[in-house]
C-alpha positions in Angstrom: 0.0 0.0 0.1 3.0 2.3 0.8 4.5 1.8 -2.3 1.3 2.3 -4.3 1.0 5.6 -2.7 4.6 6.6 -3.5 4.1 5.5 -7.1 0.6 7.7 -7.4 2.5 10.7 -6.0 5.4 10.4 -8.0 3.1 10.2 -10.9 1.2 13.1 -9.9 4.7 15.3 -9.6 5.9 14.2 -13.1 2.5 14.9 -14.8 2.9 18.6 -13.2 6.3 19.0 -14.7 5.3 18.2 -18.3 3.5 21.5 -18.9 3.1 23.3 -22.2 4.3 26.8 -22.9 1.5 29.5 -23.1 0.7 30.5 -26.5 1.9 33.9 -27.9 -1.0 36.5 -28.5 -0.6 38.8 -31.4 -0.3 42.5 -30.5 -0.7 45.6 -32.7 2.0 45.4 -35.4 2.0 41.5 -35.6 1.1 40.0 -38.8 -1.8 38.0 -37.4 -3.2 40.7 -35.2 -6.9 41.0 -36.3 -6.7 37.8 -37.8 -4.7 35.6 -40.5 -3.5 37.6 -43.5 -5.6 37.5 -46.6 -3.0 36.1 -48.8 -1.4 32.8 -48.2 2.2 31.9 -48.4 2.0 29.2 -51.2 5.7 28.9 -52.3 7.2 28.6 -48.7 7.3 24.9 -47.5 5.2 23.9 -44.3 7.2 24.4 -41.2 9.3 27.3 -42.7 10.1 30.1 -40.4 9.0 33.7 -40.9 10.7 36.3 -39.0 8.8 39.7 -38.5 10.1 42.9 -36.5 8.3 46.1 -35.9 8.6 49.3 -33.3 6.0 48.8 -30.6 5.6 51.1 -27.5 9.1 51.8 -26.2 10.9 49.2 -28.1 11.8 46.9 -31.1 9.4 43.6 -31.4 11.1 40.5 -33.0 8.6 37.8 -33.6 9.0 34.3 -35.2 6.1 32.6 -37.0 6.0 29.0 -38.5 3.8 28.3 -41.8 1.4 25.6 -40.8 -0.1 22.9 -43.0 -3.2 25.1 -43.9 -0.8 27.8 -45.0 -1.8 30.1 -42.0 0.8 31.5 -39.8 1.4 30.6 -36.0 3.2 33.0 -33.9 5.6 31.0 -31.8 8.0 33.5 -30.3 8.2 37.3 -29.4 11.0 39.2 -28.0 10.9 43.1 -27.3 14.1 45.0 -27.0 13.2 47.9 -24.8 16.8 49.4 -24.9 16.8 49.2 -28.7 16.2 52.9 -29.0 18.3 54.4 -26.5 21.1 52.2 -27.7 21.0 53.1 -31.2 20.0 57.0 -30.9 23.5 58.0 -29.6 
């Protein structure tokens, strides 16, 4: 009985460790902000990476998209460099 309780507790702890990363939501300036673009990327292979950068409130946003099998774009990563403007204005 004690072994079964330890095994059950271990399984619960391991299950708690395998969480998925939260999805990145589009912000104003993102390609997919307000929905998918009307034009589809038909020549790029599925799984291709599409970089995108733009200025946002206080910094330079760098986003990474992946082309899905239905040719839509999935936003997978965003990094905002808040120090970009002060670093390059000197």
